[in-house]
C-alpha positions in Angstrom: 0.0 0.0 0.0 1.4 3.3 -1.0 2.1 6.1 1.4 -0.2 8.5 -0.5 -3.1 6.0 -0.1 -2.5 5.8 3.6 -2.5 9.6 3.9 -5.6 9.9 1.8 -7.5 7.4 3.9 -6.4 9.1 7.1 -7.6 12.5 5.7 -10.9 10.9 4.8 -11.3 9.7 8.4 -10.5 13.1 9.8 -12.9 14.8 7.3 -15.7 12.3 8.3 -15.0 13.0 12.0 -15.2 16.7 11.5 -18.4 16.4 9.6 -19.8 14.2 12.4 -18.9 16.8 15.0 -20.4 19.6 12.9 -23.6 17.6 12.8 -23.5 17.2 16.5 -22.9 21.0 17.0 -25.7 22.0 14.7 -28.1 19.2 15.8 -28.2 18.0 12.2 -28.7 14.3 12.4 -28.2 13.7 8.6 -24.8 15.5 8.6 -23.8 13.6 11.7 -24.8 10.3 10.2 -23.0 11.0 6.9 -19.8 12.0 8.8 -20.0 8.8 10.9 -20.4 6.7 7.7 -17.5 8.5 6.0 -15.3 8.0 9.0 -16.2 4.3 9.3 -15.5 3.7 5.6 -12.1 5.4 5.9 -11.3 3.2 8.9 -12.2 0.1 7.0 -9.9 1.2 4.2 -7.1 1.7 6.8 -7.7 -1.8 8.2 -7.3 -3.1 4.6 -4.1 -1.2 4.3 -2.8 -2.9 7.5 -3.8 -6.3 6.2 -2.0 -5.7 2.9 1.1 -4.5 4.8 1.1 -7.5 7.1 0.8 -9.8 4.1 3.7 -8.1 2.4 5.8 -8.3 5.5 5.1 -12.1 5.8 6.0 -12.6 2.1 9.2 -10.6 2.6 10.1 -12.7 5.6 9.9 -15.9 3.6 11.7 -14.4 0.6 14.9 -13.8 2.7 
């Protein structure tokens, strides 16, 4: 997984968290829910990044 993808996924998480907090502050349930969904999606992408990195590390360990 490339560094830029990891940065992009983290930025998406922070954007979603900010949108969720904005929804909280303005009592806008729709915005809050959208932010939570965006944050969760970004966290899932980050988990996928970690799995890919772990697989690559295992492969590298056997290639030595």
